[in-house]
ROROMAR-907652 format. One record per residue (C-alpha): x, z, y. Coordinates in pm, whole numbers, plus 32768, in hexadecimal, padded with zeros to 4 digits. Layout:
N
XZY ...
% end
This chain:
1043
7A5F7D6EA111 7BA77D68A06F 7C437E0CA1BD 7B567F2CA17F 7B8E7F6FA012 7D157F75A058 7CD4806AA185 7C23814EA0C0 7D1081509F9E 7E2881ACA0A8 7D6582C2A10F 7D9B83619FB6 7F1083A39F9C 7EEC844B9E21 7E2C82F29D9F 7F3A82229E42 804E82F29D95 7FDE82DF9C3F 7F7681539C66 810C813F9CD5 815581EF9B94 805F81529AB1 80FA800A9B26 824380749B03 81EF80CB99C3 81E07F7F9944 83497F5D9946 83F77F2197E8 8482808D97C6 832E8157984E 8424829F9836 8311833F9924 81E0841698A9 8106832E992D 81B481EF98A2 818D82879748 802D83099785 7FC7819A97F7 807C811B96A4 7FAC820995CB 7E888179964E 7EB480309661 7F33805094F3 7E148114947C 7D04805E9510 7D5A7EEB94E3 7DDC7E65937F 7E0B7FDC92D7 7C937FF592FB 7C467E98929E 7D2A7EE59153 7C6F801490F3 7B317FB49103 7B6E7E84902C 7C007F858F51 7AF380728F34 79F87F448F24 7AC37EA28DEF 7AF280288D30 7945802E8D70 794C7EE28CB6 7A397F5C8B98 79A180AD8B7C 783D7FF68B55 78B67F218A6C 792A80008947 78B57FD28817 783881198769 783C813585FC 7769826585DD 77F282AD8459 7917832184EB 79BD83EE8612 798382EE8749 7AB5829E8831 7AF783588973 7B87823189ED 7B4A80A98A08 7C09801088BE 7CB97F078951 7CE57DCE8887 7D627C4388DE 7BDE7C048929 7BB07D208A1E 7CFE7CD78AA9 7CA07B698AEE 7B7F7BC88B8B 7BF97CAE8C84 7D2B7BF78CB6 7CD57B2B8E06 7C5C7C798EA7 7DB37D308E4A 7E6F7C1A8EFE 7DA47C51900A 7DE97DB5902E 7F657D7E8FF8 7F5B7C9F9134 7E9D7D729226 7F6D7EA091AC 80B37DF591EF 80777DC79342 809D7F3593A6 81F37F4A92E7 82697E0E939C 81E57E4F94F2 81A37FAE9527 82D58057945F 82D4818C951C 814781E494E3 80D6830593F9 803982069345 813781499296 81408230917A 7FCA81FC9142 7FD880849164 80E4808D9032 7FDC81508F54 7F0180438F7F 7FE27F658F12 804980118DF2 7EDF802A8DA7 7EBC7ED98DC1 7FEA7E858CB1 7F327F828BD5 7DDE7ED98BF3 7E6D7D918B86 7F3F7E2A8A8A 80847E188B27 80D67F8C8AAC 825E7F438AD3 82207EFC8C36 814280078C83 820981258BEC 833F80808CAB 824D80AA8DFD 81CB82098DB0 833382708D63 839381EA8ED8 828482B78F7D 82E883B38EB9 844D83B88F05 8433833E9096 832683CC911F 8302850891E6 818F855491CA 8146863790B6 7FD985B79071 8076843E9061 816784A48F58 806B85898E95 7FA7845B8E9A 80A683628E09 812184718D00 7F9C84628C8C 7F9582FA8C88 80F982E78BC0 805683C38AD8 7F3783038A8D 802C81DC8A6A 80CE82608953 7FA082DB88A5 7F20816C88B4 807080E3881A 807A82188721 81AA82A087BF 813F83E3875E 828584AE8781 82A7843188D1 813C847A8943 818C85E488CE 82D0860C899A 81F785848ABB 80CB86848A67 81D187938A8A 826D871E8BD6 811687208C60 80EC88888C11 81FE88DA8D0A 814987E98E19 803288538F05 7F1A876D8F6F 7DB287308FFE 7C6A87328F5C 7C3F85F78F25 7D9385C68E55 7D3B86DE8D94 7C0486518D0B 7CEE850F8C95 7DF385EA8C0E 7D0B86B48B2D 7C6285738AC5 7D9784CB8A81 7E10860889AD 7D02861888EB 7CF4848C88A6 7E5A84C3884E 7DFB86068749 7CE2852C86A6 7DDD8418866B 7ED884F085BC 7DC285A48502 7DC0871385AB 7C52873C85F4 7C5B88828652 7D488844876F 7C75872F87CF 7B55882987E3 7C0488EC88C4 7C3B87EF89BB 7AF4874889BD 7A3988788A00 7B4988A28B37 7AF587318B9B 7958872D8B7C 7919880B8CB7 7A1087178D97 795885E18D0E 787985978E5F 779B84628DB5 769C84EA8CE6 769D83DD8BDA 77FE83FD8BD0 77ED85558B7F 76EE852F8AB1 77AA845189C3 78C0852B89B0 77EE863A8971 7785856E8827 78F4855087D0 792F86C787D3 77FB86E48706 789185EA860B 79C786C48612 78F787DF85D2 7858874B84AC 79A086E48404 7A0F8826843B 78D888BF838F 7824897D84C9 76EC88FB849E 766089F28599 774789A786D5 772B883A8666 75A38870866B 75BB890D87D2 767B880A886C 758B870A87E4 745687BB889D 753487CD89DE 7536866289D2 73DA86168988 737587068AE1 742586238B9D 736684EC8B45 747E84058ABC 747182998A92 738D8249895B 749281D6888A 7556832A889B 73EE83C888A1 73B5831B8750 74BE839086B7 74DD84D7873B 73898522868C 73EC84668549 753B854C8551 746886988585 73DA86508425 754C86678395 75AA87DB8437 743C887983F4 740B896E82F8 736C88DF81C8 727089F1817A 70FD89838127 70538971828D 719288BC8324 718887BA81EC 7028876E8254 7049875E83B6 717F86668382 70AF858F8296 6F91857E8398 708A854184AD 7133840D83EE 6FD2837D838E 6F9F83878500 70D282AE855C 708F81B8843E 6F27818C84C5 6FB481478636 6FC07FD58683 70F380198769 71C080868631 71AA7F51857C 73177F0E858E 73658044851C 72B6806883E7 73C78069831E 749E816383E8 7351823783A3 732682088239 748582378213 747683A182BA 7363840081CB 740683A780CF 7544848C812C 743C85A38162 73C085827FE8 754A85607F9D 758186938040 747387337F57 74FF86937E21 73B985B07DFE 748C84987D74 73A983B07D11 72CB83D57E36 73FB83A97EFC 744E82457E5D 72ED81A67E9C 7310820C800D 745F814E8016 73C280057F5A 72D58028808A 73D780498181 749F7F2980F7 735E7E5780CE 73017E918244 732D7D728326 744F7DB283F8 75A57D178492 76657E4D8479 77417E028369 77F47F6083AC 76C580238344 76A87F538213 78007FB0819B 77B3813C81DB 766C8101810B 775A804C800C 784C8156801B 775B827D7FE7 76AD81CC7EA9 780581AB7E27 7882830C7E56 7727837B7DB8 7737829C7C89 789F82E57C44 78C4847E7C97 775484E17C48 76F384057B38 781183787AA6 778882167AA6 78E7817E7ADC 78867FFC7AC9 776F802C7BC4 784E80EA7CA3 79637FCD7C7F 785A7EE87D11 77EE7FB87E03 79507FDA7E91 799E7E7E7E77 78917E457F61 79057F2D806A 7A4C7EA2806A 79AB7D3080C2 78E07DFF81BE 79A57EF68257 7AA27E938389 7C067E7F833E 7C537F37845B 7B6980668408 7C5A81B383BA 7BD581C48237 7C18804881F3 7D57804B8124 7CE981A68061 7B7280F68008 7C437FBA7FA0 7D38806C7EBC 7C02810F7E18 7B4E7FE57DF9 7C717F3A7D4C 7CAE80637C65 7B2A80827C12 7B347F107BB1 7C487F5B7AAE 7BA780877A41 7A467FFD7A08 7AF17F097937 7B977FF0785C 7A5380BF7835 79A47FA377DE 7A9B7F5476E8 7A60809E7634 78E680AB7673 78B67F5275E5 79A37F79748A 792380D4743C 77AC803A743E 78187F167362 78D88025727C 77AE80F07246 76E07FAF7202 77D67F287105 77D0808B7054 76498078702D 75C4801F6EE0 753D7EAB6EA9 73CC7F0C6EBF 74117FEB6FFE 74D57EDD70AD 73D37DF5707B 72E67E9E7102 73AE7EF27228 74197D987285 72BE7D37724F 72627E057362 735B7DAD745E 72EF7C27741E 71927C9A7446 71EA7D5475B9 72AE7C40761A 71B47B1A75C9 70B37C137699 71827C0677AA 71B27A87779B 703C7A5F7787 6FF77B3C7899 71017A60799B 7081791A7926 6F2B7998797E 6FAA7A2C7ADC 705978D27B07 6F4078127AB7 6E6D78DB7BA5 6F5A78967CB9 6F6C77367C9D 6DD7773E7C51 6DC677BC7DC6 6EC076CE7E5B 6DF375A67DAC 6C97762B7E50 6D63766E7FA5 6DC574FA7F88 6C81745B7F29 6B9A751E7FEE 6B02740D80CC 6C2D73938152 6CE973C982A9 6C1974948386 6C90750E84E5 6BC9763984B7 6C7D76908385 6DFA76568410 6EC6778083F0 6DE17843832C 6EB4789681FE 6E0079A181BC 6CAD79218198 6BE1791F8048 6B8B77C17FDC 6A64781C7F46 69E778B5809A 6A5E778F816C 69A876A8808E 684A777E80AE 689E77A98205 68C17619824B 67A7756C815D 66C7768C8115 668A77417FCA 65EE761F7F00 659475F27D8D 66EA75887CCF 667E74247C81 65FE73EF7DE3 673E74537E72 6836733A7E95 6953741A7EE5 692674E57D98 691273B37D03 6A5C731C7DA5 6B0374497D52 6A9D74587BC5 6ADE73047BBB 6C54731D7C4B 6C7F745F7B69 6C2473917A46 6CD1728F7A6B 6DFC73827AC8 6DF974217974 6D707313788D 6DA971BA7915 6C9A70BE7976 6BE0709B7828 6AB46FAE77F6 697B70957756 699A708575E8 69B2712E74AB 6AD671BC743E 6B64719E75D2 6C6572A275A9 6D3871F97489 6CEF709374E4 6E0870027572 6DC06F2176B8 6E966E057717 6EA16DBB78A0 6E1B6CBB7924 6DFB6D117A9E 6EB66C6E7BB4 6ED76DCA7C47 6F5C6E987B55 6F976E6D79D9 6E6A6F3C7984 6D576E717A5E 6C436F207B36 6CEC6ECF7C6B 6DC270187C34 6EF370677D09 702470777C35 708071C77CA4 6F2272427C1C 6F03716E7AE4 709C71827A6C 7165707C7A14 7156704878A6 70D46F157805 6FE66FDC7702 6F6471127703 6F2371A77581 6EA9730B7572 6E8473A9743A 6DF574FE7476 6DF275C575BE 6EE175FD76DD 6F30771677E5 6EE077237947 6FEB763979AC 6FAA754578C5 70A2757677A0 701775787634 700676D375BF 70C9770D748D 703777D07334 7070793F7395 70C9796571FE 72057882722C 725E79157383 72687A7372FE 730D79E371C9 7433794D72B8 74517A7B7392 74727B4E7259 75837A7371E9 76357A887316 764C7BEC7323 76C67BDE71CD 77F37B35722F 78717C347332 78407D497252 798A7DA771B9 79237DB57048 7A667D6C6F8E 7B8C7E616F87 7C797D63704A 7B507D6D716F 7B157EBE7155 7CA57F007199 7CAD7E0372C9 7B817EAF733A 7C658025731A 7D687F8C73D0 7C957F2474FA 7C1080667527 7D65812E7500 7E0B80237605 7CD9808676E4 7CD981EE76C3 7E4D82067727 7E02811B784E 7CE4820E78AA 7DAE833E78A0 7EB582B4796F 7DC5823C7A89 7D3283A17A7D 7E9684337A91 7F6183527B51 7E63828A7C3C 7D1B835C7C66 7DEF84CA7C4C 7CFD855C7B98 7DA5861C7A89 7C7286D279DB 7BD8856D795B 7D4384E9793E 7D8A86167846 7C4485D47782 7C5B846A7763 7DD684A676BA 7D5785B675D9 7C6384C5757D 7D6983C1751C 7E3984BE7492 7D19854B73A9 7CA583C27334 7DED832C730C 7ED7840E7278 7FD482FE7221 7FC88253738C 80EB81A37419 8096824C7559 80B283D474C5 820A8422754D 81B883B376C3 8045845376A3 80DC85A67622 81AD8596775B 809F85637837 7FE2867377B5 8101873977D1 81318702792F 7FC68700799A 7F85887178F9 80DD88D07979 8050887C7AE7 7F0A892D7A9C 7FEE8A637A51 7F4E8A6978F7 80AC8AAC7869 80408AEA76F1 7FA7898276C5 80C188DE7769 81D389A2767D 80B489217555 810F87CF75BD 828987ED7607 82A6888274AB 81E587747402 82C4866774C5 840487227434 836C872C72CA 82D085BD72B9 83B284E573AB 84F985B373D5 85C884757441 84EF840D755B 851C841276A6 83E584CF76C9 846A85E575FC 85C885DA76DE 84E086057814 83FE870D7792 854087E87746 861887917875 8578871379A2 86C686AA7A1F 86E685957910 8657847779C4 874D849C7AD6 887184B979F6 87D08384793C 87CE82B77A76 896A83187ABA 899D82967948 8912816E7990 898F813E7ABF 8B07815779FA 8A8E807778DD 8A247F8779C9 8B807F727A6A 8C4C7F4D78FD 8B2E7E5D78AB 8B8D7D8079D1 8D127DB4796E 8CD17D1A782C 8C217BFC78A2 8D0E7BAD798B 8DFE7BA97848 8D057ACA77A0 8CF879D478B3 8E8979C578D2 8E79798D773D 8F257AD57700 8E357B2475E0 8EEC7C267522 8F107D01766F 8D877CCB76AD 8D637D5B7564 8E487E70757C 8D927ED776C9 8C667EB57633 8CA57F88751C 8D3F80A175E1 8C19809B76CF 8B3480C475A6 8BF181D7750B 8BF0827C7625 8A7F826576B4 89C782257586 887082697622 883E81957757 873E808177E2 884F7F7777C1 888B7F787664 87CA7E337632 88B17D857747 89D07DF4766B 893E7D81752A 88E27C3375CA 8A507C1A764C 8AB37C5174F8 89F57B457472 8A7A7A567576 8BEE7AB174FD 8B997A8573A7 8B20794473D9 8C5478CD7489 8D3D7958736A 8C9B7974722A 8C037860714C 8AAE77FF7140 8A1078D67059 8AB07A1670F8 8A3A79B87248 88E5798771AE 88B17ACB7113 89387B67723C 88277ADC731C 871A7B2B71FC 877B7C83722A 87687C6473AA 860F7C0773A7 85A67CFD7285 86377E267345 85D87DDB748A 84847D147487 83FF7D8875E7 853D7D317694 85237C0077A0 86597B797706 858D7B2575CA 850C79BE7624 867F794F765F 86CF79EA7519 85C17948746C 863077F474F7 8788782B7479 870E7866731D 86407728730C 876176737382 87F57703723D 86E576C87171 86D4752F7213 886E751B718F 881275A07035 86F574AC702B 87E373817084 875F735871E4 88AD73B572A4 89CC7302722F 8B1773A67266 8B9D750C72CA 8AB175F77371 8BC976937421 8D4376977422 8E2777BD73C7 8F3C7727748A 8F6D777A75DF 8F41766A76BB 8FEA76417807 8ED0764178E0 8D8E76D57838 8C537613786A 8B6C76EB7775 8ACF78137840 899E78907766 88F079C17828 89B37973796F 889879E47A49 89367AEA7B28 8A157A6C7C31 8A7F7BDD7CAD 8C057C247CE8 8C927CC87BAA 8DD77DAB7BAB 8EFB7D3C7AC4 8F587E3F79B3 907A7E5278E1 90077E48775A 8FEF7FB8773F 8F037FE47881 8FF180597951 90047F867AA4 910F7E9D7ACD 91FF7E9E7BDC 921F7D3D7BB8 91107C3C7B70 91217B937A33 91A17A2D7A6D 911178CA79BA 921F78AF78A5 92717741787C 920576707778 935D764076D2 93A877CD76D9 93E2784B7564 92E4790174D5 92B77A77752A 930D7B5C7404 920A7C527386 91CD7D807434 92007E5C72E7 93837DEE72BC 93F17DA77429 958D7D40742D 96437E3B74F5 97A87DC775A0 98DA7E5B74E6 997F7F10761E 98577FD77698 9820805A780B 980B81BA784C 96B6825E7860 966783267997 964B84807978 94B0848079CD 9470839478C1 93A384027785 93A782EF76BB 949A82F4757D 953481A4753C 95DF814E740B 96517FF6734E 952C7F9A72A0 93F480307332 939880D17494 927381CE74A2 920A828B75C2 91D883F0756E 9163848876CE 8FE4850476B8 8F22846977D9 8EC5857678E0 8D5485C97904 8D34853D7A6E 8E1084157AA1 8E2183C77C38 8EC882897C09 8D9A81ED7B33 8C9782757C1F 8D8381B87D52 8D79809B7C75 8BF580A77C76 8C0880C37DFB 8D067FA07E12 8C037EC67D4E 8AD57F0E7E10 8BC07EBF7F50 8C197D8B7EBD 8AB77D4C7E5C 8A687D757FC6 8B687C858050 8C4F7DC180C1 8DB17D7B80C9 8E9B7E667FCD 90297EB17FD0 90AC7D8B7F0E 918E7DEF7DED 931A7D967E21 93887C397D91 949E7C527CA2 95AE7B4C7CDA 95FE7A307BF8 97407AD07B6A 96707C077AFC 968A7C65798F 955A7CDD7879 94DD7E2078AC 95CA7F507889 959A807677A7 955281347902 944680177943 93D78030780E 93A681C97815 92D681AA7958 9217809478F9 91CF816977B6 91D8804376DC 92CD7F9175DB 93AF7EB37674 936D7D3F7634 94487BFE768B 93727B777787 947C7B35789C 94527A187963 957F798A796F 95F578BE782F 975B796E781F 975B7A727702 979E7BD77778 99267C3277B8 99E47CBF7675 9AF07D997740 9ACC7F06779C 9ABA7ED478F8 99647F567954 98697E8079D1 98397E147B47 97267EAE7BFF 964B7E0C7CF5 967B7E977E4A 950C7EE77EB6 94207FFD7F49 934180607E5D 91A8800D7ED9 910081247F42 8FF581AA7E3B 8E9B812F7EAB 8DBE82447F1B 8C94829E7E2B 8BA5829A7F60 8AD481797FA9 8A72813D812A 892C80A6814C 88B080D582C4 876580618290 871B814B817B 867C828A8194 876C83A48220 877285078225 881A8618830F 88E987098271 893E8871831F 8A6D89088275 8AA88A908287 8B748B7C81D5 8AEA8C3F80AD 89FD8D418120 8A0B8CE282A2 88E08DC78337 88568C7C8407 88278BBF82AD 87488CBC8256 86418C78836C 869E8B1C83F5 85C98A5382E9 848C8AFE8388 84FF8ACB84E6 854F895E84A9 83F6892F83F8 834889AA8523 843288D185F4 83EC877D853E 828087C2852C 826387F586BA 834E86D386E4 837285DE85C3 8227863C852B 81B684BF84E0 8306848D8420 82A485B28313 840D862E8304 844A873681E9 8549884C81F8 8607889C80C0 872889A28047 882689497F62 89568A007EDB 8AB989387EE1 8B9489E07E0D 8BEB8B487E40 8C568B537FBB 8B518A848057 89D98A68809A 8928892C80FE 87F2890081C4 875287868199 865F86FB8299 85BD85AE81DC 856584AD81E5 85AC83F3832E 8577827C831B 86E381F4834C 8822825383E6 8801823F8546 86C583048547 87718417848A 889083EA858E 87A78407868A 86FF852485CD 883E85F485C0 88AC85B8873D 874C864B87A6 87A3876586C7 888287BA87DF 879687EF88F3 8704893F8982 85C8892388C3 866F8905875D 869B8A4786A7 880789DC867E 885E8A3587E7 88108B8987C4 89578BAE86C9 8AA28C1A8745 8BD28C318661 8B1F8BC3850C 8C078AC284B9 8B1C89D48434 8B78887783EC 8A4B87488425 8A42862B8349 897D84EB8324 8973848181BE 889F8363810A 87A883E58021 8869830F7F0F 89B383BE7F62 892385267F7B 8917854A7DE5 8A6F84DF7DEC 8AF085CB7EE6 8A4A86ED7E3F 8AF4866A7D00 8C4886577D97 8C31878A7E6C 8D3A87157F5B 8CBF871580CB 8E168672814C 8E12855C806D 8CB684FC8118 8D258538824C 8E4A84578230 8D4683228196 8C4E835C82CB 8D6F834B83E4 8DE381E78337 8C6A816582F5 8B8181D683DC 8C7D81E28526 8CC3808C851F 
% end
């Protein structure tokens, strides 16, 4: 048999040739065509085939398990989380193992790229997005198959969308426009793009891609689901007719029951609201409610019915339906959250019942999933409404109490009696309802005892059960009725003998079972030793009080809450004033509703003409009407600010919008000076500290740090003045600044002075002599690095050193001693020195760059940066010369470190050969803060006119998620600036500036425009606009950012 087979084979030369070629193709290299074909067959039909089928099976499970929340746009793809990733982890590892075999053993086949794509998809479904992206990038960069590259790019875009890297996803989508693929890839591309546009909230483009993708979807149910998503987008865009058409197409395809049900519900929302359609929809909803298959969807049906009434502005009917929806039995917590949310919107927006709105919004937050798109906004609104309802309740309550307090005595008594009667009636109804409930429960428990026929029949009427079990008999012939009646009597009155006046007789217990006897269980008879009941009781066995007594007590209680005295009325008015001011702020700042905010503020100004909040209220009204373009009203409140409160910051802000920015710069300057004075204070240089504070107060009388300066002056007074003077200084500080956070420390010091005056503290409170080492550090709570200054606030080139204890006392600054032979004063000195007084006559410049440099240096020290060290004088250095004093801008003092007095010869004093330190930059380097990219053009350059619009288009295309702004600024008379802000940090700004050189950037078209590109921090931008020195900032950038 074998011989005949081989002889037959040898008769076919072509077959033998192919067999030899196939065997030769099994070599390791397989360069031949037949060997390559063999590799393709083996790679495709073995491990790759199994991996692909496993992937399809897993994807089908993921798509089937999608959670559908029909109250919002359904997801196009499965939503991956940790639970779903763990579910498919085993299958995905199996896919990776099988897909790796063609890569390892059949690397020369054409199916290697497809195997890599399977591996990338496996990493995607196990939420290993970084590895998935690397795999897809590898296929795109190495594959020679256009279809494989196209599929890899689609999955790369989907990976970026899942990780919310929308800029990268947009770049991949633009790249895919240049690629050509097969029809299957086209479907995935359109769906991925639609998912991207839904995530970035561009529904119009999402609709466009879904319309292209739906005809390419082969599975009927998946196509119907995608059509439902398209209908949702149409409805959100207000295109109800198109949504109606898509829903009809879904229903014609006989979709799954759930999709069919919700599609029919949605038809009611996109239908016309004429009388015919309304009647038809009512019948349809009634039919849905009767269908037993829709029992679990009743909450959704009631909700859709409420939405229909809401569209027709029938708010009362809508609220009733929403209440039924909330009560419907369902496990869908998400649906309850949407029910509560709609009710909250109706109460807030339409009925203005804010306390109910706050309650419903709070319930919404408790039931709404945190991953829902509107959760953050809903939670914020719930918090705002809670505060809103609190303030509104204060106003409503106090106004009602004040209205009652203004009534005459007779009218007030009549009103209070009516309130008391209403409350007593409500109490009686509540007690009767509770008694009826307990009665029913008691009858259930005592009706014939346990019975197997009655188990789990909680809704059966006890009376019906009794009649059915024992038959209808006369009352006294029915033992069940008698036992029930006896139990009720004992529960209510106790086990009493039949005697006269049994209600008022005290019965002692002699029963071993209970204290009342009669073999009554304690749970029924109660545990009291005696039972004395004078009068009737309510349904729960409690004695009923006299209604007249109850009424009198309630009226007295009401009177206590009324503001019947002038002091109570004043306190009530203050509560209303504060609540109105807070309510206006909530309207204006949090809810962003200017119209009711203006109404609330105007009510405040009309009702409280002497309110402490009037300046801020006037300014808020000025801004509101200015934004609403009601300039006449805005000017009215600006004029009131100027007339009634001319010295307030609000009046200055209304007159000059840049006042706040300048005030911020002033506060920074004052902070530097206060730090310098505090350094002198810690070094026991109290006169210098006082001088710095005095000059700062004179130069900057209006700033936000006056309380700190006053407190430091009080501390200096405590160290240098007698106790009475120091105490008066502290009392003045607490009186001038009652709301300062330093007030508690000042009051503690005042308490110490009071104890000292009372003799509770023995000895001196503080020494006016300068100790060798200070151990007294009042108020030292800030450990930032400080800058050392001379007495006249100019930065000193030599830091003050600690003077030994035996050093002679320093003369007073008003009468300095000058050496007999003066040194020559440099030509650039502006100080006139005499033998008795030295005064600085040079006026300070408007903008002092040195002070700005000091501020930046202080900030650098606070961040731990190194600053240039000042030169240290040698031990033989003499006291400050006239030229040094002139440069310092202060009178020379005898503060030399060595104990040797100054020379009296005519020879000039030796100078220290040291290089002067470089001035610190006024700019602060904070790479982690927000940055901007600035393009500097010559004045009037043509590109600067059209470039902002082009950059806006470029940013919206490639940097849409960053929401960049393009602004134009003028820098002096020779330069124009184009500012792109705000980028999150310096690295992102540098990357953006680098990408501006790419061919896609509008700057790539500029030739010979002569522009410069700057990367600058947001905080440094105002400094650049003020100093107008581009070269100075470039030097700072090279020294700081290039390290």
